[in-house]
mmJSON file of the N, C-alpha and C atoms, coordinates in Angstrom:
{"data_MODEL":{"atom_site":{
"group_PDB":["ATOM","ATOM","ATOM","ATOM","ATOM","ATOM","ATOM","ATOM","ATOM","ATOM","ATOM","ATOM","ATOM","ATOM","ATOM","ATOM","ATOM","ATOM","ATOM","ATOM","ATOM","ATOM","ATOM","ATOM","ATOM","ATOM","ATOM","ATOM","ATOM","ATOM","ATOM","ATOM","ATOM","ATOM","ATOM","ATOM","ATOM","ATOM","ATOM","ATOM","ATOM","ATOM","ATOM","ATOM","ATOM","ATOM","ATOM","ATOM","ATOM","ATOM","ATOM","ATOM","ATOM","ATOM","ATOM","ATOM","ATOM","ATOM","ATOM","ATOM","ATOM","ATOM","ATOM","ATOM","ATOM","ATOM","ATOM","ATOM","ATOM","ATOM","ATOM","ATOM","ATOM","ATOM","ATOM","ATOM","ATOM","ATOM","ATOM","ATOM","ATOM","ATOM","ATOM","ATOM","ATOM","ATOM","ATOM","ATOM","ATOM","ATOM","ATOM","ATOM","ATOM","ATOM","ATOM","ATOM","ATOM","ATOM","ATOM","ATOM","ATOM","ATOM","ATOM","ATOM","ATOM","ATOM","ATOM","ATOM","ATOM","ATOM","ATOM","ATOM","ATOM","ATOM","ATOM","ATOM","ATOM","ATOM","ATOM","ATOM","ATOM","ATOM","ATOM","ATOM","ATOM","ATOM","ATOM","ATOM","ATOM","ATOM","ATOM","ATOM","ATOM","ATOM","ATOM","ATOM","ATOM","ATOM","ATOM","ATOM","ATOM","ATOM","ATOM","ATOM","ATOM","ATOM","ATOM","ATOM","ATOM","ATOM","ATOM","ATOM","ATOM","ATOM","ATOM","ATOM","ATOM","ATOM","ATOM","ATOM","ATOM","ATOM","ATOM","ATOM","ATOM","ATOM","ATOM","ATOM","ATOM","ATOM","ATOM","ATOM","ATOM","ATOM","ATOM","ATOM","ATOM"],
"id":[1,2,3,4,5,6,7,8,9,10,11,12,13,14,15,16,17,18,19,20,21,22,23,24,25,26,27,28,29,30,31,32,33,34,35,36,37,38,39,40,41,42,43,44,45,46,47,48,49,50,51,52,53,54,55,56,57,58,59,60,61,62,63,64,65,66,67,68,69,70,71,72,73,74,75,76,77,78,79,80,81,82,83,84,85,86,87,88,89,90,91,92,93,94,95,96,97,98,99,100,101,102,103,104,105,106,107,108,109,110,111,112,113,114,115,116,117,118,119,120,121,122,123,124,125,126,127,128,129,130,131,132,133,134,135,136,137,138,139,140,141,142,143,144,145,146,147,148,149,150,151,152,153,154,155,156,157,158,159,160,161,162,163,164,165,166,167,168,169,170,171,172,173,174,175,176,177],
"type_symbol":["N","C","C","N","C","C","N","C","C","N","C","C","N","C","C","N","C","C","N","C","C","N","C","C","N","C","C","N","C","C","N","C","C","N","C","C","N","C","C","N","C","C","N","C","C","N","C","C","N","C","C","N","C","C","N","C","C","N","C","C","N","C","C","N","C","C","N","C","C","N","C","C","N","C","C","N","C","C","N","C","C","N","C","C","N","C","C","N","C","C","N","C","C","N","C","C","N","C","C","N","C","C","N","C","C","N","C","C","N","C","C","N","C","C","N","C","C","N","C","C","N","C","C","N","C","C","N","C","C","N","C","C","N","C","C","N","C","C","N","C","C","N","C","C","N","C","C","N","C","C","N","C","C","N","C","C","N","C","C","N","C","C","N","C","C","N","C","C","N","C","C","N","C","C","N","C","C"],
"label_atom_id":["N","CA","C","N","CA","C","N","CA","C","N","CA","C","N","CA","C","N","CA","C","N","CA","C","N","CA","C","N","CA","C","N","CA","C","N","CA","C","N","CA","C","N","CA","C","N","CA","C","N","CA","C","N","CA","C","N","CA","C","N","CA","C","N","CA","C","N","CA","C","N","CA","C","N","CA","C","N","CA","C","N","CA","C","N","CA","C","N","CA","C","N","CA","C","N","CA","C","N","CA","C","N","CA","C","N","CA","C","N","CA","C","N","CA","C","N","CA","C","N","CA","C","N","CA","C","N","CA","C","N","CA","C","N","CA","C","N","CA","C","N","CA","C","N","CA","C","N","CA","C","N","CA","C","N","CA","C","N","CA","C","N","CA","C","N","CA","C","N","CA","C","N","CA","C","N","CA","C","N","CA","C","N","CA","C","N","CA","C","N","CA","C","N","CA","C","N","CA","C","N","CA","C","N","CA","C"],
"label_alt_id":[null,null,null,null,null,null,null,null,null,null,null,null,null,null,null,null,null,null,null,null,null,null,null,null,null,null,null,null,null,null,null,null,null,null,null,null,null,null,null,null,null,null,null,null,null,null,null,null,null,null,null,null,null,null,null,null,null,null,null,null,null,null,null,null,null,null,null,null,null,null,null,null,null,null,null,null,null,null,null,null,null,null,null,null,null,null,null,null,null,null,null,null,null,null,null,null,null,null,null,null,null,null,null,null,null,null,null,null,null,null,null,null,null,null,null,null,null,null,null,null,null,null,null,null,null,null,null,null,null,null,null,null,null,null,null,null,null,null,null,null,null,null,null,null,null,null,null,null,null,null,null,null,null,null,null,null,null,null,null,null,null,null,null,null,null,null,null,null,null,null,null,null,null,null,null,null,null],
"label_comp_id":["MET","MET","MET","SER","SER","SER","LYS","LYS","LYS","ILE","ILE","ILE","VAL","VAL","VAL","GLN","GLN","GLN","PHE","PHE","PHE","PHE","PHE","PHE","LYS","LYS","LYS","GLU","GLU","GLU","CYS","CYS","CYS","VAL","VAL","VAL","GLY","GLY","GLY","GLU","GLU","GLU","LEU","LEU","LEU","TYR","TYR","TYR","LYS","LYS","LYS","VAL","VAL","VAL","VAL","VAL","VAL","TRP","TRP","TRP","PRO","PRO","PRO","THR","THR","THR","ARG","ARG","ARG","ASP","ASP","ASP","ASP","ASP","ASP","VAL","VAL","VAL","ILE","ILE","ILE","SER","SER","SER","SER","SER","SER","VAL","VAL","VAL","LYS","LYS","LYS","VAL","VAL","VAL","VAL","VAL","VAL","VAL","VAL","VAL","VAL","VAL","VAL","SER","SER","SER","THR","THR","THR","ILE","ILE","ILE","ILE","ILE","ILE","VAL","VAL","VAL","ALA","ALA","ALA","ALA","ALA","ALA","LEU","LEU","LEU","LEU","LEU","LEU","GLY","GLY","GLY","LEU","LEU","LEU","LEU","LEU","LEU","ASP","ASP","ASP","ALA","ALA","ALA","LEU","LEU","LEU","LEU","LEU","LEU","VAL","VAL","VAL","ALA","ALA","ALA","GLY","GLY","GLY","ILE","ILE","ILE","ASN","ASN","ASN","LEU","LEU","LEU","VAL","VAL","VAL","PHE","PHE","PHE"],
"label_asym_id":["A","A","A","A","A","A","A","A","A","A","A","A","A","A","A","A","A","A","A","A","A","A","A","A","A","A","A","A","A","A","A","A","A","A","A","A","A","A","A","A","A","A","A","A","A","A","A","A","A","A","A","A","A","A","A","A","A","A","A","A","A","A","A","A","A","A","A","A","A","A","A","A","A","A","A","A","A","A","A","A","A","A","A","A","A","A","A","A","A","A","A","A","A","A","A","A","A","A","A","A","A","A","A","A","A","A","A","A","A","A","A","A","A","A","A","A","A","A","A","A","A","A","A","A","A","A","A","A","A","A","A","A","A","A","A","A","A","A","A","A","A","A","A","A","A","A","A","A","A","A","A","A","A","A","A","A","A","A","A","A","A","A","A","A","A","A","A","A","A","A","A","A","A","A","A","A","A"],
"label_entity_id":["1","1","1","1","1","1","1","1","1","1","1","1","1","1","1","1","1","1","1","1","1","1","1","1","1","1","1","1","1","1","1","1","1","1","1","1","1","1","1","1","1","1","1","1","1","1","1","1","1","1","1","1","1","1","1","1","1","1","1","1","1","1","1","1","1","1","1","1","1","1","1","1","1","1","1","1","1","1","1","1","1","1","1","1","1","1","1","1","1","1","1","1","1","1","1","1","1","1","1","1","1","1","1","1","1","1","1","1","1","1","1","1","1","1","1","1","1","1","1","1","1","1","1","1","1","1","1","1","1","1","1","1","1","1","1","1","1","1","1","1","1","1","1","1","1","1","1","1","1","1","1","1","1","1","1","1","1","1","1","1","1","1","1","1","1","1","1","1","1","1","1","1","1","1","1","1","1"],
"label_seq_id":[1,1,1,2,2,2,3,3,3,4,4,4,5,5,5,6,6,6,7,7,7,8,8,8,9,9,9,10,10,10,11,11,11,12,12,12,13,13,13,14,14,14,15,15,15,16,16,16,17,17,17,18,18,18,19,19,19,20,20,20,21,21,21,22,22,22,23,23,23,24,24,24,25,25,25,26,26,26,27,27,27,28,28,28,29,29,29,30,30,30,31,31,31,32,32,32,33,33,33,34,34,34,35,35,35,36,36,36,37,37,37,38,38,38,39,39,39,40,40,40,41,41,41,42,42,42,43,43,43,44,44,44,45,45,45,46,46,46,47,47,47,48,48,48,49,49,49,50,50,50,51,51,51,52,52,52,53,53,53,54,54,54,55,55,55,56,56,56,57,57,57,58,58,58,59,59,59],
"pdbx_PDB_ins_code":[null,null,null,null,null,null,null,null,null,null,null,null,null,null,null,null,null,null,null,null,null,null,null,null,null,null,null,null,null,null,null,null,null,null,null,null,null,null,null,null,null,null,null,null,null,null,null,null,null,null,null,null,null,null,null,null,null,null,null,null,null,null,null,null,null,null,null,null,null,null,null,null,null,null,null,null,null,null,null,null,null,null,null,null,null,null,null,null,null,null,null,null,null,null,null,null,null,null,null,null,null,null,null,null,null,null,null,null,null,null,null,null,null,null,null,null,null,null,null,null,null,null,null,null,null,null,null,null,null,null,null,null,null,null,null,null,null,null,null,null,null,null,null,null,null,null,null,null,null,null,null,null,null,null,null,null,null,null,null,null,null,null,null,null,null,null,null,null,null,null,null,null,null,null,null,null,null],
"Cartn_x":[40.083,41.307,42.688,42.098,43.313,43.704,42.898,43.072,44.026,43.838,44.777,46.279,46.256,47.653,48.294,47.502,48.175,48.503,48.042,48.18,49.595,49.886,51.121,52.278,52.083,53.095,53.293,52.583,52.795,53.627,53.031,53.963,55.49,55.658,56.887,57.887,57.008,57.636,58.169,57.241,57.395,58.65,58.634,59.894,61.332,61.197,62.419,62.916,61.996,62.224,62.638,62.446,63.0,64.59,64.962,66.314,66.831,67.253,67.472,68.621,68.66,69.791,70.83,72.163,73.32,73.714,74.371,74.484,74.901,75.847,76.324,75.739,74.643,73.455,72.483,72.058,71.646,72.074,73.18,73.921,74.142,74.374,74.438,72.946,71.982,70.583,70.256,70.703,70.416,71.083,72.61,73.227,72.504,72.007,71.312,70.218,69.56,68.162,68.492,69.538,70.016,70.587,71.422,71.699,70.581,69.963,68.645,67.661,67.451,66.613,67.317,68.515,69.377,69.01,69.604,69.459,67.949,66.971,65.623,65.226,65.638,65.561,66.105,67.287,67.955,67.26,67.063,66.255,64.854,64.191,63.042,62.94,64.258,64.592,64.854,65.518,65.933,64.669,63.968,62.859,61.778,61.759,60.991,61.662,62.924,63.274,63.175,63.407,63.083,61.737,60.604,59.404,59.07,59.624,59.483,60.203,61.415,62.002,60.917,60.537,59.523,58.375,57.809,56.563,56.841,57.983,58.312,58.464,59.161,59.192,58.026,57.026,55.564,54.849,54.942,54.167,55.165],
"Cartn_y":[165.461,164.856,165.353,166.706,167.343,166.244,165.409,164.582,163.504,162.854,162.032,162.463,163.823,164.467,164.446,165.161,165.326,163.938,162.881,161.646,161.131,161.335,160.906,161.75,163.032,163.799,163.486,162.967,162.572,161.278,160.564,159.184,159.523,160.257,160.799,161.333,161.996,162.85,161.652,160.767,159.72,158.717,158.487,157.592,158.514,159.63,160.238,160.07,159.827,159.612,158.259,157.18,155.91,155.894,155.067,154.922,153.388,153.691,152.325,151.568,150.194,149.535,149.804,149.29,149.57,148.364,148.391,147.161,146.022,146.227,145.136,144.548,145.415,144.959,143.764,144.681,143.476,142.216,142.392,140.952,139.978,140.765,139.777,139.224,140.047,139.293,138.313,138.376,137.448,136.025,136.351,135.254,134.329,135.042,134.47,133.721,134.291,133.549,132.532,132.576,131.375,130.452,130.582,129.462,129.016,129.622,129.126,128.362,128.827,127.81,126.489,126.491,125.224,124.194,124.885,124.028,123.328,124.31,123.562,122.757,123.023,122.196,120.782,120.526,119.353,118.687,119.323,118.756,118.106,119.045,118.379,116.945,117.287,116.374,114.789,115.173,113.843,113.433,114.304,113.839,112.869,113.455,112.782,111.32,111.409,110.193,109.129,109.603,108.621,108.292,109.095,108.584,107.678,107.755,106.951,105.749,105.842,104.343,103.541,104.531,103.904,102.907,103.959,103.336,101.978,102.07,100.684,99.677,99.909,99.022,98.117,99.239,98.668,98.016,98.397,97.929,96.977],
"Cartn_z":[162.402,161.634,162.591,163.338,164.143,165.265,165.734,166.796,166.27,165.012,164.436,164.079,163.786,163.591,165.075,166.0,167.344,167.858,167.618,168.143,167.438,166.178,165.587,166.007,166.133,166.79,168.219,168.952,170.215,170.197,169.38,169.1,168.819,167.877,167.501,168.714,169.45,170.652,171.643,171.819,172.737,172.31,171.04,170.212,170.406,170.584,170.973,172.456,173.304,174.353,174.967,173.911,174.195,174.266,175.171,175.474,174.586,173.472,172.318,172.938,172.907,173.312,172.414,173.021,172.261,171.29,170.402,169.323,170.352,171.165,172.22,173.061,173.488,174.45,173.474,172.285,171.422,171.164,170.84,170.196,171.413,172.779,173.884,174.352,174.01,174.334,173.263,171.887,170.907,171.141,171.669,171.966,173.144,174.161,175.399,174.805,173.96,173.495,172.549,171.691,170.708,171.501,172.763,173.402,174.49,174.851,175.697,174.849,173.528,172.566,172.035,172.085,171.889,173.137,174.159,175.242,175.631,175.379,175.579,174.321,173.202,172.288,172.482,172.998,173.116,174.479,175.297,176.627,176.027,175.32,174.579,173.776,173.059,172.291,173.096,173.971,174.905,175.349,176.218,176.756,175.861,174.385,173.486,173.169,173.059,172.809,173.737,174.998,176.29,176.393,175.911,176.138,174.817,173.759,172.745,173.038,173.618,174.162,174.983,175.956,177.128,176.387,175.383,174.869,173.793,173.152,172.58,173.352,174.563,175.695,176.162,176.254,176.659,175.497,174.41,173.459,172.445],
"occupancy":[1.0,1.0,1.0,1.0,1.0,1.0,1.0,1.0,1.0,1.0,1.0,1.0,1.0,1.0,1.0,1.0,1.0,1.0,1.0,1.0,1.0,1.0,1.0,1.0,1.0,1.0,1.0,1.0,1.0,1.0,1.0,1.0,1.0,1.0,1.0,1.0,1.0,1.0,1.0,1.0,1.0,1.0,1.0,1.0,1.0,1.0,1.0,1.0,1.0,1.0,1.0,1.0,1.0,1.0,1.0,1.0,1.0,1.0,1.0,1.0,1.0,1.0,1.0,1.0,1.0,1.0,1.0,1.0,1.0,1.0,1.0,1.0,1.0,1.0,1.0,1.0,1.0,1.0,1.0,1.0,1.0,1.0,1.0,1.0,1.0,1.0,1.0,1.0,1.0,1.0,1.0,1.0,1.0,1.0,1.0,1.0,1.0,1.0,1.0,1.0,1.0,1.0,1.0,1.0,1.0,1.0,1.0,1.0,1.0,1.0,1.0,1.0,1.0,1.0,1.0,1.0,1.0,1.0,1.0,1.0,1.0,1.0,1.0,1.0,1.0,1.0,1.0,1.0,1.0,1.0,1.0,1.0,1.0,1.0,1.0,1.0,1.0,1.0,1.0,1.0,1.0,1.0,1.0,1.0,1.0,1.0,1.0,1.0,1.0,1.0,1.0,1.0,1.0,1.0,1.0,1.0,1.0,1.0,1.0,1.0,1.0,1.0,1.0,1.0,1.0,1.0,1.0,1.0,1.0,1.0,1.0,1.0,1.0,1.0,1.0,1.0,1.0],
"B_iso_or_equiv":[0.0,0.0,0.0,0.0,0.0,0.0,0.0,0.0,0.0,0.0,0.0,0.0,0.0,0.0,0.0,0.0,0.0,0.0,0.0,0.0,0.0,0.0,0.0,0.0,0.0,0.0,0.0,0.0,0.0,0.0,0.0,0.0,0.0,0.0,0.0,0.0,0.0,0.0,0.0,0.0,0.0,0.0,0.0,0.0,0.0,0.0,0.0,0.0,0.0,0.0,0.0,0.0,0.0,0.0,0.0,0.0,0.0,0.0,0.0,0.0,0.0,0.0,0.0,0.0,0.0,0.0,0.0,0.0,0.0,0.0,0.0,0.0,0.0,0.0,0.0,0.0,0.0,0.0,0.0,0.0,0.0,0.0,0.0,0.0,0.0,0.0,0.0,0.0,0.0,0.0,0.0,0.0,0.0,0.0,0.0,0.0,0.0,0.0,0.0,0.0,0.0,0.0,0.0,0.0,0.0,0.0,0.0,0.0,0.0,0.0,0.0,0.0,0.0,0.0,0.0,0.0,0.0,0.0,0.0,0.0,0.0,0.0,0.0,0.0,0.0,0.0,0.0,0.0,0.0,0.0,0.0,0.0,0.0,0.0,0.0,0.0,0.0,0.0,0.0,0.0,0.0,0.0,0.0,0.0,0.0,0.0,0.0,0.0,0.0,0.0,0.0,0.0,0.0,0.0,0.0,0.0,0.0,0.0,0.0,0.0,0.0,0.0,0.0,0.0,0.0,0.0,0.0,0.0,0.0,0.0,0.0,0.0,0.0,0.0,0.0,0.0,0.0],
"pdbx_formal_charge":[null,null,null,null,null,null,null,null,null,null,null,null,null,null,null,null,null,null,null,null,null,null,null,null,null,null,null,null,null,null,null,null,null,null,null,null,null,null,null,null,null,null,null,null,null,null,null,null,null,null,null,null,null,null,null,null,null,null,null,null,null,null,null,null,null,null,null,null,null,null,null,null,null,null,null,null,null,null,null,null,null,null,null,null,null,null,null,null,null,null,null,null,null,null,null,null,null,null,null,null,null,null,null,null,null,null,null,null,null,null,null,null,null,null,null,null,null,null,null,null,null,null,null,null,null,null,null,null,null,null,null,null,null,null,null,null,null,null,null,null,null,null,null,null,null,null,null,null,null,null,null,null,null,null,null,null,null,null,null,null,null,null,null,null,null,null,null,null,null,null,null,null,null,null,null,null,null],
"auth_seq_id":[1,1,1,2,2,2,3,3,3,4,4,4,5,5,5,6,6,6,7,7,7,8,8,8,9,9,9,10,10,10,11,11,11,12,12,12,13,13,13,14,14,14,15,15,15,16,16,16,17,17,17,18,18,18,19,19,19,20,20,20,21,21,21,22,22,22,23,23,23,24,24,24,25,25,25,26,26,26,27,27,27,28,28,28,29,29,29,30,30,30,31,31,31,32,32,32,33,33,33,34,34,34,35,35,35,36,36,36,37,37,37,38,38,38,39,39,39,40,40,40,41,41,41,42,42,42,43,43,43,44,44,44,45,45,45,46,46,46,47,47,47,48,48,48,49,49,49,50,50,50,51,51,51,52,52,52,53,53,53,54,54,54,55,55,55,56,56,56,57,57,57,58,58,58,59,59,59],
"auth_comp_id":["MET","MET","MET","SER","SER","SER","LYS","LYS","LYS","ILE","ILE","ILE","VAL","VAL","VAL","GLN","GLN","GLN","PHE","PHE","PHE","PHE","PHE","PHE","LYS","LYS","LYS","GLU","GLU","GLU","CYS","CYS","CYS","VAL","VAL","VAL","GLY","GLY","GLY","GLU","GLU","GLU","LEU","LEU","LEU","TYR","TYR","TYR","LYS","LYS","LYS","VAL","VAL","VAL","VAL","VAL","VAL","TRP","TRP","TRP","PRO","PRO","PRO","THR","THR","THR","ARG","ARG","ARG","ASP","ASP","ASP","ASP","ASP","ASP","VAL","VAL","VAL","ILE","ILE","ILE","SER","SER","SER","SER","SER","SER","VAL","VAL","VAL","LYS","LYS","LYS","VAL","VAL","VAL","VAL","VAL","VAL","VAL","VAL","VAL","VAL","VAL","VAL","SER","SER","SER","THR","THR","THR","ILE","ILE","ILE","ILE","ILE","ILE","VAL","VAL","VAL","ALA","ALA","ALA","ALA","ALA","ALA","LEU","LEU","LEU","LEU","LEU","LEU","GLY","GLY","GLY","LEU","LEU","LEU","LEU","LEU","LEU","ASP","ASP","ASP","ALA","ALA","ALA","LEU","LEU","LEU","LEU","LEU","LEU","VAL","VAL","VAL","ALA","ALA","ALA","GLY","GLY","GLY","ILE","ILE","ILE","ASN","ASN","ASN","LEU","LEU","LEU","VAL","VAL","VAL","PHE","PHE","PHE"],
"auth_asym_id":["A","A","A","A","A","A","A","A","A","A","A","A","A","A","A","A","A","A","A","A","A","A","A","A","A","A","A","A","A","A","A","A","A","A","A","A","A","A","A","A","A","A","A","A","A","A","A","A","A","A","A","A","A","A","A","A","A","A","A","A","A","A","A","A","A","A","A","A","A","A","A","A","A","A","A","A","A","A","A","A","A","A","A","A","A","A","A","A","A","A","A","A","A","A","A","A","A","A","A","A","A","A","A","A","A","A","A","A","A","A","A","A","A","A","A","A","A","A","A","A","A","A","A","A","A","A","A","A","A","A","A","A","A","A","A","A","A","A","A","A","A","A","A","A","A","A","A","A","A","A","A","A","A","A","A","A","A","A","A","A","A","A","A","A","A","A","A","A","A","A","A","A","A","A","A","A","A"],
"auth_atom_id":["N","CA","C","N","CA","C","N","CA","C","N","CA","C","N","CA","C","N","CA","C","N","CA","C","N","CA","C","N","CA","C","N","CA","C","N","CA","C","N","CA","C","N","CA","C","N","CA","C","N","CA","C","N","CA","C","N","CA","C","N","CA","C","N","CA","C","N","CA","C","N","CA","C","N","CA","C","N","CA","C","N","CA","C","N","CA","C","N","CA","C","N","CA","C","N","CA","C","N","CA","C","N","CA","C","N","CA","C","N","CA","C","N","CA","C","N","CA","C","N","CA","C","N","CA","C","N","CA","C","N","CA","C","N","CA","C","N","CA","C","N","CA","C","N","CA","C","N","CA","C","N","CA","C","N","CA","C","N","CA","C","N","CA","C","N","CA","C","N","CA","C","N","CA","C","N","CA","C","N","CA","C","N","CA","C","N","CA","C","N","CA","C","N","CA","C","N","CA","C","N","CA","C","N","CA","C"],
"pdbx_PDB_model_num":[1,1,1,1,1,1,1,1,1,1,1,1,1,1,1,1,1,1,1,1,1,1,1,1,1,1,1,1,1,1,1,1,1,1,1,1,1,1,1,1,1,1,1,1,1,1,1,1,1,1,1,1,1,1,1,1,1,1,1,1,1,1,1,1,1,1,1,1,1,1,1,1,1,1,1,1,1,1,1,1,1,1,1,1,1,1,1,1,1,1,1,1,1,1,1,1,1,1,1,1,1,1,1,1,1,1,1,1,1,1,1,1,1,1,1,1,1,1,1,1,1,1,1,1,1,1,1,1,1,1,1,1,1,1,1,1,1,1,1,1,1,1,1,1,1,1,1,1,1,1,1,1,1,1,1,1,1,1,1,1,1,1,1,1,1,1,1,1,1,1,1,1,1,1,1,1,1]
}}}
């Protein structure tokens, strides 16, 4: 049981050492992820539409 308690104490100690990102860092990272997701979704949608149009021409 003492090893479990020691483990959790060490976990808390390590969490105090973590350098957490600032609010501005998090917001800018979220913006990058959202914009990247929209761009990739648009490209995949365009590719899908082109492939469907190509299949419709063949058949």
